N, C-alpha and C positions, 0 to 999 in steps of 0.2 A: 644044198647047191643053189637054190633058187634065190636065196638070199645074197649070195655072189654076184649072180646076175644082175639083180638089182642094183647092187653097188655098183657094178661096172657101168651099167646103163645111166645112171645118175652122174658118176665120173665123166662120162661122155658128155652130157647134156650141159655141165658145168663149162666145158672147155668149147664146145661147138658155137659158133655164132647163132644168134637169133636171127631168123629171116622174117622179112615183112612183105606184105603185099603190097602192090602199087596203090591200092586203095588207101592203106593204113597210112603209108607215107602222105600221100595228098593229104589226109585229114591231119596229120602231125605237123606238116607244113602250111596249112591253110590254102592249098592249091588244088587246081584241079587233077583228075587223072590225067588227063591230056597234056596238061604241062610237065607231068611227072615223066610220061612217056616220051615228051620231048626232050628232056634233060638226059634221060636213057640213050635216045636215038644220037644225040649229038657227043654222047660219051661223058658227059659231065658227071653222071651218078652210075657207079657201076652195079652191075647185077648179076644175081645167080639164076641160070636158066636150067630146067629139069624138064625135059620134054616141051611141052607148051606154057608150062609155068614160070613166071617170072617173079623172082624174089629180090629183096633188097637186104643185104646184111646191115645190121645195126652199127657196126664199125664204120662201114662205107657211108651210111647216111650222117655219121657223127662228122666224119672227115670232109663229107660235102658243105655240111652247115659251117664247119671251122674255117674251109676255104672261101665261103661266100660272105664269113663276117669281117666287115672293115677293120682294119688296124687304126684307131683313132688316138690321137694323143689327148691326153686329159691334163689340161692346164688348171692347177690350182690355185686358187686366189690368196694372195698373201693378206696378212690382217689389214693392209691400207687400202683395200679394192673399194671402189665405191660403187654401191648398187643403185641401179636405175630405179628410179621411183616413178609411178605414173600419176 
């Protein structure tokens, strides 16, 4: 029976979102904890609260990063482009 419980527990871990601390997110984004808390306060970064604990789901962090990434047009140079030489 204990093997069944372990398997069910492992299945839940695979589908459960991974939660990060504010400090972890600050390190990952090379920002301060205070700036991350500001993003949370302004509603720019979703959080999960459990009592006093504040956690950020990995999916929410990835969504935040994707929203902040500017969409740039990439212009490819054709074969007749001239390069600037210094």
